[in-house]
C-alpha positions in Angstrom: 176.2 62.5 42.6 178.8 60.8 44.7 178.8 63.9 47.0 175.0 63.8 47.3 175.1 60.0 48.1 177.8 60.4 50.7 175.9 63.3 52.4 172.7 61.3 52.5 174.5 58.3 54.0 176.0 60.7 56.6 172.7 62.2 57.6 171.0 58.8 57.7 173.8 57.4 60.0 173.6 60.4 62.2 169.9 60.1 62.6 170.1 56.4 63.4 172.9 57.0 66.0 170.7 59.8 67.6 167.7 57.4 67.8 169.8 54.5 69.3 171.2 56.9 71.9 168.0 58.8 72.7 166.8 58.1 76.3 163.9 55.7 76.5 161.2 56.3 79.1 160.4 52.8 80.4 158.1 54.1 83.1 154.6 55.4 82.3 153.5 58.9 83.3 152.1 59.0 86.9 149.8 61.8 88.1 148.1 62.6 91.4 144.7 64.4 91.9 142.8 65.9 94.8 139.1 66.7 94.4 136.2 67.7 96.5 132.5 68.2 95.8 128.9 67.3 96.6 126.8 64.2 96.8 123.1 64.4 95.8 120.6 61.8 96.9 117.5 62.4 98.9 119.6 64.9 100.8 123.0 66.4 100.0 126.4 65.7 101.5 130.1 66.3 100.8 133.0 64.3 99.4 136.8 64.5 99.2 139.0 62.3 97.0 142.7 61.5 96.5 143.5 59.8 93.2 146.5 58.4 91.6 146.6 57.6 87.9 149.0 55.9 85.5 149.0 55.8 81.7 148.1 52.5 80.0 148.1 54.2 76.6 147.9 57.8 75.4 144.1 57.9 75.9 143.6 55.3 78.7 144.5 55.7 82.5 144.4 53.2 85.3 143.3 54.9 88.6 143.4 54.2 92.2 141.6 56.4 94.6 140.6 56.7 98.3 138.4 59.3 100.0 135.5 60.2 102.3 131.9 60.9 101.6 129.0 62.0 103.8 125.8 60.5 102.4 122.5 61.8 104.0 119.2 60.1 103.4 115.7 60.9 104.4 114.1 57.9 106.2 110.7 58.4 107.8 110.0 55.0 109.3 109.1 53.7 112.8 111.1 51.2 114.7 109.9 48.9 117.4 112.8 47.2 119.1 114.1 46.1 122.6 116.9 46.7 124.9 118.5 44.0 127.1 119.4 45.6 130.5 121.7 43.5 132.4 123.8 44.5 135.5 124.0 43.5 139.1 120.7 41.7 139.9 118.8 43.3 137.0 118.1 41.2 133.9 115.2 42.5 131.8 114.1 43.3 128.3 112.7 46.8 127.7 110.5 47.8 124.7 111.2 50.9 122.9 109.8 52.7 119.9 111.1 55.7 117.9 110.9 57.4 114.5 114.0 57.5 112.2 113.8 60.8 110.4 117.3 60.8 108.7 120.3 58.5 108.2 123.8 59.9 108.0 126.4 57.6 106.5 130.1 58.1 106.8 131.6 56.4 103.8 135.3 55.6 103.1 135.6 54.4 99.5 138.7 52.7 97.9 138.4 52.1 94.2 140.1 51.0 91.1 139.1 52.4 87.7 139.7 53.3 84.1 139.6 56.8 82.5 139.3 57.1 78.7 140.2 60.5 77.0 138.4 61.5 73.8 141.3 63.9 72.9 144.1 66.0 74.4 143.7 69.8 74.1 143.2 72.6 76.4 139.9 71.0 77.4 140.2 67.2 77.4 136.9 65.3 77.8 136.8 61.8 79.3 134.6 59.1 80.7 135.4 56.9 83.7 134.4 53.5 85.2 135.3 52.5 88.8 134.6 49.5 91.1 135.5 49.6 94.8 134.8 48.9 98.4 133.0 51.1 100.9 133.9 51.2 104.6 130.7 52.4 106.3 129.7 54.0 109.6 126.3 55.7 110.3 124.1 57.4 112.8 120.4 58.1 113.0 118.4 61.3 113.6 115.4 60.1 115.5 112.3 61.6 117.1 109.3 60.5 119.2 111.0 57.9 121.3 109.4 56.0 124.2 110.7 53.4 126.6 108.6 50.5 127.9 105.5 51.7 126.0 104.7 48.0 125.5 106.1 47.0 128.9 109.3 45.3 130.1 109.9 41.6 130.4 112.1 39.2 132.3 112.8 37.0 129.2 113.2 37.4 125.5 110.3 34.9 124.7 107.9 37.1 126.7 108.5 40.1 124.3 105.6 41.0 121.9 106.6 39.6 118.5 106.7 43.1 117.0 109.4 44.1 119.4 111.7 41.1 118.9 113.5 42.7 115.9 116.6 44.9 116.0 116.7 48.2 114.3 117.2 47.2 110.6 120.2 49.7 110.3 122.2 47.5 112.7 122.5 45.0 109.9 124.1 47.4 107.5 127.6 46.2 106.7 130.4 47.5 104.5 129.6 47.5 100.8 130.9 47.7 97.3 130.4 50.5 94.8 130.2 50.9 91.0 130.6 54.3 89.4 130.1 55.7 85.9 131.0 59.3 85.0 132.0 61.9 82.6 134.4 64.9 83.0 136.9 67.1 81.4 140.3 68.5 82.4 141.5 72.1 81.7 145.2 72.5 81.1 146.7 75.2 83.3 150.3 74.5 82.6 152.3 71.6 81.1 152.1 69.7 84.3 149.0 71.0 86.1 145.3 70.9 85.1 141.9 71.4 86.7 139.4 68.5 86.7 135.6 68.7 86.7 133.5 65.5 86.7 130.1 64.1 87.2 129.7 60.6 88.7 126.8 58.4 89.3 127.4 55.9 92.1 125.7 52.6 92.8 126.4 51.8 96.5 125.3 48.3 97.5 123.1 48.4 100.7 123.5 52.2 100.9 121.9 55.2 99.1 122.9 55.7 95.4 124.2 59.2 94.7 124.9 61.7 92.0 128.3 63.3 92.6 129.9 66.5 91.3 133.6 66.9 92.0 136.1 69.6 91.2 139.9 69.6 91.8 143.4 69.7 90.5 145.7 67.1 88.9 149.5 67.3 88.7 
């Protein structure tokens, strides 16, 4: 009995010593992902994304991402506007009309988000939520333009009222985004996995999109 008690105490003290001296990881795991895919709205476009993520818990990640998206939108409206011509001794307001057939947005999103995993296996499904900021540039595809169809004028006040407005697209500013999505990772090795996700994006002042992305996380 004394031998069993002594052996038990020895094993317990050895285990406690091992736990006390085991290295403690005070830094949460950090991963990086690179993804690319397609945006679907009224027309399709492409996207690329770089993403960093850090574990908040075993099932929850905090993400920070930046990327580039091309969002193409069917338009189909007519613009009546003016151009102010001013050089040397010329100072006049020209009227112009044209059709806007398509709008191409170049979008540079930066986002902060959360990923929640429903399990950790070879396939690990998850859901995500992101909010962020869109830097935006754009250009139009136009047709049917005409200059001075309604005449040219020496002052702004002389312009017909229908031509005193700027193209509405000139008032587009940078915007914010909110995104919800689902996806799954597929474990290739201990440190590398594939990532497939679907994301619905609400883009303030832009076209909302459905996005499918595929990439690698390590």
